[in-house]
N, C-alpha and C positions, 0 to 999 in steps of 0.2 A: 369838949375833953369825950365824952358820953359814944356822939356818934365816931371820934376816933375809934374807940374800943369798940365797937358795937360794926366796924367796915374791917380793922383790922382781924377780926373775929372772922368772920365771913373769906376773906383770901385764905384763911389756915383751914378754915373746914373744905372750902371749894376745891383744895391739890386732891386730886384722883393720882393712882400709882396704876402700872400699866400690868400686868399678872395673865400670864397663859395656863389655860387650864388643862387639868392632867384626868379630870372626870367630867362628865353629864352635870350641871346645877340648875335644876327648874327657876327660871325667871332670870336666869343668869347668863347662861349661854353653854355650848357643849364641847366634849376634849377636844382641845387643838385651838380653840379659840382664844383670841386673846380680848381682852377687856379692862377697863377703866373701874375699880374700887376704892373705896373709903381706904388710904392707909390705915389704917386698925384691922377693919376686917379683911387683905392681903397679911399681914402682920400678925395680931392674932389666932384668927379662924385658918385662912387657906393655906398658907404656905405652910405654917408646925400638921396640919395634918397630910401634906401632899394633896392636896386638893389644887393647889396650883404653885405656881414659880413665876418670879419675879421676873420681867420681860428685860433681856437684855437685847440689844443690837442683834446679836449673834441667834439670840434666839426671834426675832422677828421674824428673820429672814427664816429661817425652819421651817417658821408659820406658816410664809407666805409663798414657799414652795410646798408644802403639803395641801395647800388649798388648792395652787396650781395644778399638781396634781392631781388631784382631785376633781377639781374643773374636768379636765383633759379625760377622764374616767367616764365620766358622766355624759359629757361630748362623744363620747364612742359609743358608750351602751346605746343612745339614745341612733346614733348612727345606724348601728345595729337592726336595731325596732324598725326604722325609715326600710331597712333593707328586706328587714322579713313582710312587712305593707307591702312593700312593692311586690313579692314574691306570692302572697295571700291576694290579693289584685289581678295579677295576672291566672292563675289557677282562674279564681275568684269563683265557681261555680263547684259544691258537693255534693252529691248525693247521698242520700238518709233512705233506708230501706225499711217501710214500716207496716206492720201489719192491717188490713183495711177491712172496714166492714159496709155498711151499707150506704149511700151517698157520697163514697168518697170520704168516708171518716177514718179516721186512723184510731185505732186502740193504747191509748198512753197518750201522752205528750213527746214530744221532744225538748231535750235538756241538754243544756248547758255542754253535759260530761259527753253527750253522744255526739256533739259536732266537736269539742278538743279532739275524742277520739279519731274522727274523722277528718280531721284537718292532722292530726300525727301519721295517718296512714295514709295521706296524701305527698304530704309532703317530708314527710320525715321530724318537723318541728313540734319541738314540745309546747303547747300553749296551755295559760293557767285556766281551768274553765269558770273561778272566778271573774275574768274580766271579758268574758263572754255573754254579751245580751242579744236574748231570744226571744222572737214576740212570741205568742201564744199562738202555736200549731194547732190546730185540731182538723185538717182535712189534707188530701195530696193537693201539691202546687209546689211554686218559689215565692219565697221570703229572702227577706235581708236580713241579715245579723249584723254586731260589731262588735271586732275582739279587739280587746283592750291589749295594747304590748306595750305599753310603757306611757305615762303620764299624759303626755303630751303626744303619742301619738297612737291612732285607731282605726284598724281597717276593717270596710264595709266589704261583705262578704254576701254570695249568694246561694240559700239550701234550696236541694232541691228536694223534696219528699214525695219519692214513687212509695209503689206498693212492691211488697216483699213477692 
């Protein structure tokens, strides 16, 4: 008899309900996610506070459509980044002019901000300076820099440091 009581209690406790979140909840999901939660959690906390709504077939279809639109938007952003990468790598070489001292040593260093400005002037494309990785440049010459255009797209460009 005891096993029957324990087994039946496990069945009742294991039942979950699907809820669509209206807000981001840490360790549970983001706005618009379809999550499975305990019935009491949904009934006593999520639904009364407006944080979630019970998932019906119509709501589930809306969530799927929203996710598909978001996926398409992210694909479009990545394609634009690929096109920008192609444009940058086609130009390939950008010239930065610096004041020069002895032994072709430059005054100061070449910064990511300067590289971003040169790219903007040459291509008209605005590039976030925080996504530019510039090696330590202390002399005239040619150097490679990486420009991160998207989390999955990085362009490699050549910087020519020339005398002013």
